[in-house]
C-alpha positions as CSV (number, residue, x, y, z in Angstrom):
1,M,29.0,85.8,69.7
2,P,30.4,87.3,72.1
3,A,32.3,90.8,71.5
4,P,35.7,91.2,70.3
5,R,38.4,92.3,71.9
6,T,41.8,94.1,71.5
7,V,44.7,92.2,73.8
8,P,48.4,91.9,73.2
9,V,49.3,89.0,71.4
10,T,51.9,87.0,71.5
11,G,53.7,83.7,70.8
12,W,54.6,81.2,73.6
13,G,58.2,83.0,73.4
14,R,56.9,86.1,74.6
15,T,59.5,88.7,72.3
16,A,57.2,89.9,69.8
17,P,53.9,91.0,71.4
18,T,51.0,93.0,68.6
19,A,47.7,93.8,69.5
20,A,44.0,92.4,67.7
21,R,41.0,92.0,68.2
22,L,40.7,88.8,69.7
23,I,37.1,86.5,68.5
24,R,36.6,83.1,69.6
25,P,33.5,81.7,67.9
26,R,31.5,78.5,69.5
27,S,30.2,77.6,66.1
28,Y,31.1,76.5,62.9
29,E,28.4,79.4,61.7
30,E,30.1,81.7,64.2
31,A,34.0,81.1,62.3
32,A,32.4,81.7,59.4
33,E,30.9,85.3,60.3
34,A,34.5,85.9,62.0
35,V,36.4,85.4,58.3
36,R,33.4,87.8,56.3
37,T,33.6,90.3,58.6
38,C,37.5,90.3,60.1
39,G,38.3,93.6,58.4
40,A,41.5,95.6,56.2
41,R,44.4,93.5,58.6
42,G,42.5,90.2,57.8
43,G,42.5,87.5,60.4
44,I,44.3,84.2,61.4
45,A,43.2,81.3,63.7
46,R,44.8,80.6,66.9
47,G,44.8,78.2,68.9
48,L,46.9,77.6,72.7
49,G,49.3,79.4,71.8
50,R,52.3,77.4,72.1
51,A,54.4,78.7,68.8
52,Y,56.7,80.2,70.0
53,G,57.1,82.8,67.3
54,D,54.6,85.2,65.6
55,A,52.8,82.8,63.5
56,A,49.3,83.2,65.6
57,Q,49.5,87.1,65.7
58,N,47.9,89.3,63.9
59,A,48.8,92.9,64.4
60,G,45.8,95.7,64.1
61,G,43.3,92.4,62.8
62,A,41.8,89.8,63.9
63,V,42.9,86.8,65.7
64,L,40.1,84.0,65.9
65,D,40.3,81.9,69.2
66,M,39.9,78.1,68.0
67,T,39.2,76.7,71.7
68,G,35.7,77.7,72.0
69,L,35.1,74.2,69.0
70,D,36.8,71.3,71.0
71,R,33.9,68.9,70.6
72,I,34.9,64.9,69.8
73,H,32.1,63.9,67.9
74,A,33.1,60.4,66.7
75,I,35.6,57.4,67.8
76,D,35.5,53.7,66.8
77,A,36.9,52.0,68.6
78,D,38.0,49.3,66.6
79,T,39.3,50.6,64.0
80,G,41.0,53.9,65.4
81,T,40.0,56.2,63.7
82,L,39.0,60.2,65.5
83,L,36.8,63.2,64.5
84,C,36.7,65.7,66.3
85,D,36.5,69.8,66.3
86,A,40.4,71.1,65.4
87,G,40.4,73.4,68.7
88,V,40.4,70.1,70.4
89,S,44.1,69.2,72.2
90,L,45.6,66.7,72.4
91,H,45.8,66.7,76.1
92,R,41.8,66.3,76.3
93,L,42.8,63.8,73.4
94,M,44.8,61.4,75.7
95,E,42.4,61.9,78.5
96,V,39.3,60.6,76.4
97,L,41.5,58.5,74.3
98,L,43.8,56.3,76.5
99,P,41.0,54.4,78.4
100,L,39.9,53.1,75.1
101,G,43.5,51.9,74.0
102,W,44.3,54.9,71.5
103,F,47.2,57.0,71.3
104,V,48.0,60.1,69.8
105,P,50.1,58.8,66.3
106,V,52.7,62.3,67.2
107,T,53.2,64.5,69.7
108,P,55.7,67.4,70.1
109,G,57.4,68.4,73.6
110,T,53.5,69.5,74.7
111,R,50.4,68.2,74.8
112,Y,48.6,71.9,75.2
113,V,48.6,72.5,72.0
114,T,45.6,71.8,69.1
115,V,44.4,69.4,66.4
116,G,43.9,72.2,63.8
117,G,47.5,73.8,65.4
118,A,49.4,70.3,65.1
119,I,48.4,70.3,61.1
120,G,48.9,73.9,60.6
121,A,52.6,73.3,62.4
122,D,53.5,70.2,60.5
123,I,54.2,69.1,64.5
124,H,56.9,66.4,64.5
125,G,57.6,64.5,67.2
126,K,60.7,62.2,69.4
127,N,59.1,59.6,66.8
128,H,59.3,61.7,63.0
129,H,62.0,58.8,61.6
130,V,59.1,56.0,62.6
131,S,56.1,57.8,61.9
132,G,56.7,61.3,60.4
133,S,54.7,64.2,61.3
134,F,51.7,64.6,62.3
135,S,49.5,65.3,58.9
136,R,51.2,61.4,57.6
137,H,47.7,60.9,60.2
138,V,46.1,62.3,59.5
139,L,42.9,61.5,56.6
140,S,41.4,64.4,56.3
141,F,39.7,67.7,57.5
142,E,36.9,69.9,56.5
143,L,38.6,73.6,55.5
144,L,36.9,77.0,56.0
145,T,38.3,79.0,53.1
146,A,38.1,83.1,52.0
147,D,35.0,82.6,50.6
148,G,33.0,81.6,53.1
149,G,32.9,78.5,51.7
150,V,33.7,74.7,53.9
151,H,35.7,72.1,52.2
152,S,36.8,69.1,52.9
153,V,39.6,68.4,51.5
154,G,40.9,64.9,51.2
155,R,45.2,63.3,51.4
156,G,46.9,64.0,48.3
157,T,45.4,67.2,47.0
158,P,46.9,70.9,46.8
159,L,44.8,71.9,49.3
160,F,46.6,69.4,51.9
161,D,49.8,69.8,51.4
162,A,49.0,73.1,51.3
163,T,47.4,73.3,54.3
164,C,49.8,70.6,56.3
165,G,52.6,73.1,57.5
166,G,50.8,76.3,55.2
167,M,50.6,77.7,59.3
168,G,47.1,78.9,59.3
169,L,46.8,80.6,55.9
170,T,45.1,78.5,53.7
171,G,41.9,79.0,56.5
172,V,40.2,78.2,59.3
173,I,40.8,74.0,60.3
174,L,37.1,72.8,61.6
175,T,37.0,69.5,61.7
176,V,39.2,67.0,61.8
177,T,39.6,63.1,60.2
178,L,42.9,61.3,62.2
179,Q,44.2,57.8,62.4
180,L,45.5,57.4,66.3
181,Q,48.1,54.9,67.3
182,P,47.3,51.6,69.9
183,V,48.7,51.1,73.0
184,E,48.6,48.4,75.5
185,T,49.3,51.0,77.9
186,A,50.1,54.0,79.3
187,L,53.3,53.8,80.4
188,M,56.9,53.6,78.2
189,S,59.9,51.0,78.3
190,V,62.8,53.8,78.7
191,D,66.7,53.2,77.5
192,T,68.1,55.8,79.0
193,E,72.4,56.0,78.1
194,R,75.0,59.2,77.7
195,A,77.0,59.8,74.8
196,A,80.6,61.7,75.8
197,D,80.6,64.2,72.8
198,L,78.6,64.8,69.5
199,D,80.5,62.6,67.6
200,D,80.2,59.7,69.5
201,L,76.0,60.9,70.5
202,L,75.5,61.1,66.2
203,A,77.2,57.0,65.7
204,R,75.0,55.6,68.1
205,L,71.8,56.9,67.1
206,S,73.0,56.6,63.5
207,A,73.7,52.5,64.4
208,T,70.5,51.5,67.0
209,D,67.8,53.8,66.3
210,H,65.9,51.8,64.4
211,R,65.0,50.1,67.2
212,Y,63.0,52.7,68.9
213,R,59.6,54.5,68.2
214,Y,60.9,56.9,70.1
215,S,64.5,58.6,70.1
216,V,65.6,62.3,71.9
217,A,69.1,63.6,73.2
218,W,69.5,66.4,75.2
219,I,72.6,67.4,74.5
220,D,74.9,70.2,76.2
221,L,75.9,72.8,74.7
222,L,78.5,74.6,77.0
223,A,80.3,72.4,76.9
224,R,84.1,72.6,75.0
225,G,86.8,70.7,73.8
226,V,86.7,67.1,73.8
227,S,82.6,67.1,75.4
228,L,81.4,69.3,73.3
229,G,78.2,68.0,72.6
230,R,77.8,65.6,75.3
231,A,74.4,64.3,75.6
232,V,72.1,62.5,77.5
233,L,70.4,59.9,75.1
234,T,66.8,58.6,75.7
235,R,64.7,55.9,73.5
236,G,61.9,53.6,73.9
237,D,58.6,52.9,73.4
238,H,55.0,52.3,74.8
239,A,55.3,49.1,77.6
240,P,53.1,46.4,76.5
241,L,51.6,44.7,79.2
242,D,53.6,42.5,80.1
243,A,56.0,44.4,81.1
244,L,54.0,46.3,84.1
245,P,54.9,44.7,87.7
246,A,51.9,41.6,88.6
247,G,50.1,43.4,91.1
248,S,50.8,46.9,90.6
249,R,48.8,49.4,90.7
250,A,49.8,49.8,87.2
251,R,48.8,46.5,86.5
252,R,45.5,47.2,87.5
253,R,44.6,50.1,85.7
254,P,47.3,50.1,82.8
255,L,45.6,52.2,80.4
256,A,45.1,55.2,83.3
257,F,46.5,58.8,82.0
258,R,48.5,60.6,85.1
259,T,49.9,63.4,85.1
260,T,52.3,65.5,87.7
261,R,51.4,69.8,87.7
262,L,53.9,71.7,89.7
263,P,53.7,75.5,91.3
264,A,53.9,77.9,88.3
265,P,57.4,80.2,88.5
266,P,55.9,83.9,89.7
267,P,54.7,86.4,87.1
268,V,57.7,88.4,87.0
269,L,61.5,86.7,87.6
270,P,65.0,89.0,88.0
271,E,66.5,89.2,84.2
272,G,70.0,87.7,84.4
273,L,68.8,84.1,86.0
274,L,69.4,81.8,83.2
275,T,73.4,83.0,83.1
276,R,75.9,81.3,81.3
277,R,77.4,80.2,85.0
278,T,73.9,79.2,86.1
279,V,73.1,77.1,82.9
280,G,77.1,75.7,82.9
281,W,76.1,74.2,86.1
282,F,72.4,73.1,85.3
283,N,73.8,71.0,82.4
284,E,77.2,69.8,83.7
285,L,74.8,68.1,86.9
286,W,72.0,66.9,84.0
287,Y,74.8,65.3,82.9
288,R,76.1,63.5,86.1
289,K,73.3,62.4,87.6
290,A,71.8,60.8,84.2
291,P,73.1,57.1,84.2
292,R,75.4,55.6,81.9
293,A,73.1,53.4,80.9
294,R,69.5,52.0,82.0
295,M,66.9,50.2,79.9
296,G,63.5,49.4,80.3
297,E,62.7,51.8,82.8
298,L,59.4,52.5,83.1
299,Q,57.7,55.7,82.8
300,P,54.1,57.3,82.1
301,L,53.5,59.4,79.4
302,A,53.7,62.7,80.9
303,A,57.1,62.5,82.1
304,F,58.5,60.9,79.0
305,F,56.7,62.8,76.2
306,H,55.8,66.4,77.9
307,P,57.9,67.1,81.8
308,L,57.6,70.8,81.0
309,D,54.3,71.0,81.2
310,G,53.8,69.5,84.6
311,V,55.2,73.6,85.1
312,P,53.2,76.0,84.2
313,H,53.6,78.9,82.1
314,W,57.4,77.7,82.3
315,N,58.1,80.2,79.6
316,R,58.5,83.2,82.5
317,I,61.4,81.7,83.7
318,Y,63.2,83.4,80.9
319,G,62.2,86.9,82.4
320,R,60.7,89.5,80.7
321,G,62.7,89.9,77.4
322,G,61.5,86.3,76.5
323,F,63.4,83.7,74.5
324,V,64.2,82.7,70.9
325,Q,63.8,79.1,70.3
326,Y,65.3,78.9,67.4
327,Q,65.3,75.4,65.5
328,F,66.5,73.7,62.3
329,V,67.6,70.9,60.6
330,V,70.5,69.6,57.7
331,G,70.1,66.4,55.7
332,Y,71.9,62.9,56.1
333,G,75.5,64.0,54.7
334,H,76.2,67.1,56.6
335,E,77.2,65.9,59.3
336,D,80.0,68.6,59.6
337,A,77.3,71.8,59.0
338,L,75.8,70.3,62.3
339,R,78.9,69.9,64.2
340,R,80.3,73.3,63.0
341,I,77.3,74.9,64.4
342,V,77.1,73.3,67.5
343,A,80.7,74.2,67.8
344,R,80.1,77.8,67.5
345,I,77.4,77.9,70.2
346,S,79.4,76.8,72.5
347,E,82.0,79.2,71.6
348,R,79.3,81.7,71.5
349,R,78.4,80.5,75.5
350,C,74.9,80.2,74.8
351,P,73.4,79.6,77.8
352,S,70.6,77.3,76.4
353,F,69.2,74.2,78.8
354,L,66.3,73.3,76.8
355,A,68.5,71.9,74.5
356,V,67.5,68.6,71.9
357,L,68.2,66.5,69.1
358,K,66.7,64.2,66.9
359,R,66.7,62.0,64.1
360,F,64.3,62.9,61.2
361,G,63.1,59.8,58.2
362,D,61.6,60.7,56.0
363,A,59.3,64.3,55.0
364,D,55.8,64.6,54.7
365,P,54.1,66.2,51.6
366,G,53.7,69.2,53.3
367,W,55.1,72.2,51.7
368,L,56.0,74.3,54.1
369,S,56.6,71.1,56.5
370,F,59.7,71.0,58.3
371,P,60.9,68.0,59.0
372,L,63.1,66.4,56.0
373,P,65.3,63.0,56.5
374,G,68.3,64.0,58.7
375,W,69.4,65.9,61.7
376,T,67.1,68.4,63.3
377,L,68.5,70.9,66.3
378,A,66.0,72.8,69.4
379,L,67.7,74.9,71.4
380,D,65.7,77.8,74.1
381,I,68.3,81.2,74.2
382,P,67.6,84.1,76.3
383,A,66.0,87.2,73.6
384,G,68.5,89.5,75.1
385,L,71.3,87.9,74.4
386,P,74.0,90.4,73.2
387,G,74.6,89.8,69.5
388,L,72.1,87.1,69.6
389,A,70.0,88.4,66.4
390,A,73.4,89.0,64.0
391,F,74.5,85.6,65.5
392,L,71.0,83.5,64.4
393,D,70.7,85.6,60.9
394,E,75.1,83.2,60.8
395,L,73.5,80.7,61.5
396,D,70.8,80.9,59.6
397,E,73.6,81.1,55.9
398,E,75.4,78.1,57.3
399,V,71.5,76.0,57.6
400,A,70.7,77.3,54.5
401,A,73.8,76.6,52.5
402,A,73.7,72.5,53.4
403,G,70.8,72.7,52.1
404,G,68.5,73.3,55.5
405,R,65.9,75.4,56.6
406,V,64.4,76.4,59.8
407,Y,61.6,75.4,62.0
408,L,58.3,78.6,61.3
409,A,56.5,77.2,63.7
410,K,59.5,78.5,66.4
411,D,60.6,81.4,63.7
412,S,60.2,85.4,64.6
413,R,63.4,86.9,63.1
414,L,64.0,85.0,59.8
415,R,65.1,87.0,56.8
416,P,63.3,86.3,53.7
417,D,64.9,86.3,51.7
418,L,66.2,83.0,53.2
419,L,63.0,81.5,52.3
420,A,63.3,80.3,49.3
421,A,66.3,78.4,49.7
422,M,65.0,76.5,52.3
423,Y,61.5,76.0,51.2
424,P,61.6,74.9,47.5
425,R,57.4,74.5,47.3
426,L,57.2,78.2,48.0
427,D,56.8,79.6,45.2
428,D,53.8,76.7,45.0
429,F,52.4,77.8,48.1
430,R,52.4,81.7,47.0
431,D,50.5,80.8,44.2
432,L,47.7,78.3,45.4
433,R,47.8,81.6,48.5
434,A,46.4,83.7,45.6
435,R,43.8,82.3,43.9
436,L,42.1,80.9,47.0
437,D,42.7,84.0,48.7
438,P,43.0,87.2,46.6
439,H,42.2,89.6,49.2
440,G,44.5,88.6,51.7
441,V,42.0,87.7,54.0
442,F,44.1,85.5,56.1
443,V,47.3,86.5,57.2
444,S,49.7,86.6,60.4
445,D,52.8,88.8,61.5
446,L,55.1,85.4,60.3
447,A,52.7,86.2,57.0
448,R,53.4,89.9,56.6
449,R,57.8,88.8,58.0
450,L,58.1,86.2,55.8
451,A,55.7,87.5,52.0
452,L,54.3,83.9,52.6
């Protein structure tokens, strides 16, 4: 194993870098050795660094880069089950699985996340209202715990439920057995429509979302007045083979995984590039160019699920100060709270052009898993916006009062006093951690900040 290096480590939002010893194990034995020798400040596993906040940082301690353990061990092409290392990325799985007629069961807005990270954050995607979060499709995993032992962890056990959404604090996931989603093509059949305002959007989603496996709405958070919450709604499903034009290249190679890659932004961009005015222009253009209604458009998987992956290091567009991604969920029946929050964001003139609203279905059993049945809104905000911290604290209080929660995988600033109200199984999680890891071997900046 290469000697550890002390390097700055940050989340994808680039807001709170801290220095840690970076260790990259290349075998299970090296991972166990890294856990045993991580030192007084403990250690935390890290994948591809797409958690927006401080969940995969550990100031003054060790960070275990698990991307060196990225083997695919076995694929059952008949049943759609997969055994792989936790360090393999969803991108790599798509490259391997699509030609076999299988797809990952849940993907977030980027395919550059590891399977272990997907479990630690219990990621969700555009299909949560149908398929739930990632953990619903995990059959079992092997977990390296603080005592150096490796445990086979199956569904329905406390350790499974604590680990799924547990932000890496129960141990290091080594291997995963996953149930896959069958597909006939690498294309999506997509319906797009415009919603005039927030009420129109909620009504459309409530009435017809059950017809679609995948659903998401881009929402204009700078729109005001009668246009408050106007949106572009995009929904679809995997295209069947008979939907592809006869004689087309897609029909000849229906399971080919095609991606595009644009030039990366420069390492340093001018500050103030994303102002209320420039984002307002972008939002107006994006809304106006969207069709009022277009049905059955064929789109590549990458374009539908991961449009930003085509721009390497797109997080640089926010400048040196980085950005905060704020995501919350409030349950069905609390639409008034959602309306108030959208109105407050609009009144505050937060320059967010990456804002999406989705519906969640039934919650999964992870004790710190984020989704609950209801409405979730995610938005990116430049971190240097004046008064942002106090404003988001106020939104946190409104979310908690409505029985909602914020997503820990995107957080870097939540007050710890609100955590228990948002996550009712928090004490169970803390109790299991205390028994499993009494010396606090697994720790992160997030864990210290929120006393997890």
